[in-house]
N, C-alpha and C positions, 0 to 999 in steps of 0.2 A: 378741719377744722383752719377754717379761715382768714390771713389774720386784715381786718379792716381798721385802717389808721383813726384813730380819736375815736371808735368804739369800742377794739379791744386790743389795744397797743396804743399805744405813746406816737410810734412814728416811725418809718420804714426808716432807714441810712445805708449805704455802700462802702463798700472795705475795693482797697487791694488789696488785700491779702486772710489767712485766715489761720489759727495753729486750735488744736485739739488738746486740752493739756487734762489729761488724767494721774499721775504724779504728785499732789499737796504742795512737798516741797519745788515743783519747775513752776507750781501755781503761784506759791507765794515769794520765790521768789523774779515774778512774773511783773506780780503785784505790786512791789516794792519796787522796780525798779520804774513803775507806770507813774506811780503816785508823786514819783521825784522830777519827771517830768512833768507837774499839773499845775497850769499856769494858777487855776480860780480855786475853784474849789475839785477835792475828792467823795464821791455818792460810793456808799459800801454794802448793796443789800445783798441779801445772805437769813441764812435760818438759824445758821450756827459761825457765827460773827465772835472771836476768842483774842480779847487783848491781850492775853497772853502767850498766840500760835508767834514761832521763830521764824521769821520771814525768811532769815537766807542759810542757814546751817550749815557747815561747814564751809566757808565763805570765810577766811581768811582768820577762822576762831570768832566772827561778828556775831553773836547771840539775842541781838535785836531783836524785842517781839514790834508787836501792835502796836499796845497801849506807843511805845516808846519810841515807834520812830513815827506817831500822829502826835505826838508831846511834840 
């Protein structure tokens, strides 16, 4: 399948770096870090997002959840 901008995808965008995040603990830590740098909006897309997910497990005992972070 080919992607066609405006037809079957929103748009194409380039990047200088990419990472594959397999471990959910690493994924949520990276998400929290990226959200801290957001200037205007944060879009969370997914079929299984739970506001009780702990973002930074084991980092200095911080157990902040996604819901607490977004509040």
